[in-house]
N, C-alpha and C positions, 0 to 999 in steps of 0.2 A: 287140559281139554284136548280131545282127539281131533285131528284134522280130517273130519268126515265130510261127506257131501252135504249133509244137512247143515253143518256148521257154516260152510261156505255160502249156502243159500241164504241163511239168516243174516250173515254179515253184509252180503250184497244188498238185501232188502233194507237194512238199517241205513246204509250209505245212501241209497236212492231216496229214502224218506227224508234224510237230513238235507240233501241237496234240494229236495222239493220244498221243504219248509223255508229254507233260506231264500229261494226264488220267490215264493208267495209273499214273504215278509218284505222283500225288497220292492215289490210292485204295489205301492200304496195307492190311494185314491188320487193323489196329486204329488208332484215332486216335493220331497221334504216331509210329507205327512207320514205318520207311523203306519206301518203295515198291519195286517190282521193279527200278527203276533205281538203288537206293541203292548196290548193290555196284559198279555202274559208276562212280557219282559218287565213292565212296570210293577206288576204284582210281585215278581221275583225280587225286584230292587227294594220294594217296601218291606218285604219279609227279611231279606238277607242283608240289606244296607246297614241297619243298626248293628248287626252282628259284625259286619266287616269293619265299621268305624270303631267299634269297641276293641276288636282285635288289633286294629292299627294303633289305637291309643295305648294298648298294653305293650305292643312292640316298641313304640316310641319311649314309653316309661322305662322298659328294660334297657333300651339303648342308652337312655340318659343315665341310668344307674351305672352301666359299665363305663360310659364316657366320663362320669363324675367320680369314678373310683379313685380314692386317695385324696379327694378334695372336699370331704365332709368337714364339719366344724372341728371335730376331734383331730382329723388329719392336718387341717390348717394350723391348729394350735401346736401340734407336734412339730410340724415343719418350722413354725416360728421359733419354738424352743431350740431346735437343732441349729437354726441359723444364728441364734443368740450365743449358743455354745461355741460355734465355730468362730464367731467374732471375738469372744472372750479368749479362746485359745490363741488366736492370732495376736491379740494384745499381750498375752502372757509371753508368747515367744519373742515379740519385739522387746518387751521389758527384760527378758532373760538375756537377750543379745546385748542390750544396753548395759546391764549389770556386768556381764562378762567383759565388755570393752573397758568399763571403768575399773574393774578389778585388775585387768592387764596393765592399765595406766598406773594404777596405784602400786602394783608390784614393781614396775620399772622405776617408779619414783623412789620407793623404799630402797631399792638396790643402789640407786645413784646417791642417795643421802648417806647410806652406810659406807659406800666407797669413798666419799669425800669427808667422812667423819663430821657431818654437819648436824647442828641442832636446828630444827625447823618447826614452823607452825603450819599445819595443813589448812588448805582453803580451796574453795571452788569459785570459778568465774561465774558471776551472776549477771554480768553485762559487758558487752563489747562495744566500744564506741570508736569505730574507725573514722579517722579524719575529723573528729570532733574538735573544734577550735584549732584545726590544723595539726592535730596530733592523733596518733594511734594509741589508744589507752583502753584499759579494762578495769572493771570493778570486781573485787573479790569479797567474799563474805567473812573476812577476818579483819579485826582492827586493833585499836589500842588496848582494849580489854583482853585480847588474846596474846598481847606481847609484841604486836607489830608496830614498827616505827617507820619514819621516813628514811629513804636511802638504804633500803635493804634489798638483797638479791632475791629474785623470784624465779623459780625453775619448775619444770614439770619432768615427767619421766624420760623425756627425750633430750632436754638441755635447757639452756637459758631462755627465759621468757621476757624478763625485763627487770625493772626496779620500782620500788614503791615511791610514790610522791606524796599526795595528800592522804592523810590517815584520820579516820573518824573512830568513834567508840567501837563500832561493830563492822565497819567496812573500810576498804582502802582502795586507792587508785593506783594502778600499775601502768607506768609508761613502758610500752613494749619496745624491745630492742630493735625492731624493724622500723620504728618511727624515725623520720628524718632528723628530728631534734635529739635523738639518742646517739651518744658516742660511748663505745665500750673499748677499753684497753684489752688487746688480745695478743696471743702468740701462737706460733705453729706448734702443734703437739710434736714432741720429740726433738725440738730445737729451742734455742733461746731467741729466735727472731721475733721481734715484737712489732705491733702496728696498732691501728685504731680502726674500729668498725663503726660505720654509720649506716643507719637504716635507709633503704631505697624504696622498697615496697613490701607487702606482706610476705614475699617469698625471696627477698634479696637483701643482702648486706654488702656494702662496698668497703673493702679493707685496703688501707694504705700501709704497706710495710715500709719501715724506715730504710731498708737495704735495697737500693735500686738495682743491684746486681743479683738479687735473690732468684734462685732457680726453684720454682714451685710448680707442681703439676696438679691438674684437676684431681680431686679426691682427697687432697691433703686436708687434715683435720685442724680446725681452729678452736682454741679454748680461751677462757677469760684469763687475762694476765693478773688481775687482782688490783684493787685500789688501795691507796694509803689508808691504813686503819681498817681495811676490809670493807669499806663503805664508799660507794654503794655496791661494789662487786667483790665477791670472794674469788680466790684463784681456782683454776682447774675445772670450771664448769664448761662442758661441751657447748660450743656455739654453733658450729656447722661445718660444712665441707666446701672446699674450693670448687667452683663450677667452671670458672673461666678466668684466664689471665688476660688482663687488658693491656694492649700495646700502647705504651706512652713513651716514645723515643725522647731522650733528653730529660726526662723527669727525674726528680730527686728521690722518688719513691717507687715501689713496685705495687701496682694496683691489681687487685683480684676481686671477683664477684663470688660471694659465698651464699650457699643455700642453707638457711637455718635448720637446725634439727627440730626445733619446736615450731609447729605450724600455728601461727598466730590466729588463724581463722577457725581453728577447731580445738583450742586449748580448753580443758575442762578442770581437771584436778591439778592443783599446784601446791608448792611449799614455799614459805617465806623463811629465808635463813635469818634466824634471830641470834645465832651465835656462830661465828666463823670457826673453821678447823684450827686445831692447835698448831699444826704445821701445814705447809703448802702440800696439797695432795698430788701436785704435779699432774701426771697423766692417768691417775687412778680411776677417774670417772669417764675417761674416753671409751666410747663403744668398742668392745673387743679387747679392752684392757691393754691398749697400747702404752 
């Protein structure tokens, strides 16, 4: 549109007319009463109101559609399926980790058995009863039918666990080496110094060596001495490492505290020695092949 003199006159007239209508409509018969144009406004509302409400409803429906995007019944079902798959994968991962841990335990156990030339019966702990009747004991899933008898050595892939006591057809009770009622004949690896290990708590053995002048340092390895007739303990099974040398001036023995190789609180796969080695394995089963 060209900016002509006629155009400017028309725009001015329209503006003046608009202001006039607003002024007339604002001056009703009484305050708050509709002005002369009220009927015109009411007519407009009656005509365009339904259209406006319909349009508003359509906008709200479209907005709900976008707001609910991804939350339809089909989407909810898919989300539920994916959640179930994630849970399943987590369970499989945990199972895989557990299987790997057990496989590693079994591998260490097989190496220990081979090094000691031992004939054993495999078993798993099915119950741990700490301080039951004043003893630390465990139940394994192998018994008389498997060739297990009383007073046999029990070990895992790390070392000595304990000895069998009560034996049933399919299960057996193991008195753990860390039990205060348990005493195991031991010696220092690499030497002939002998002593006796008594349980103190799940993570400590107290060893009394018969040589009061013995010089022993933390980290020294202790193994089983072996019992008469190899029952209840066969020789050479790793027991633990010296953690602390106890000062006992004037005593006739040298006392040390030993940390067991086998953790009594987490033992799982074990082996019961049903036939001792033909000859003393000495230090063949010591970690690192000392």
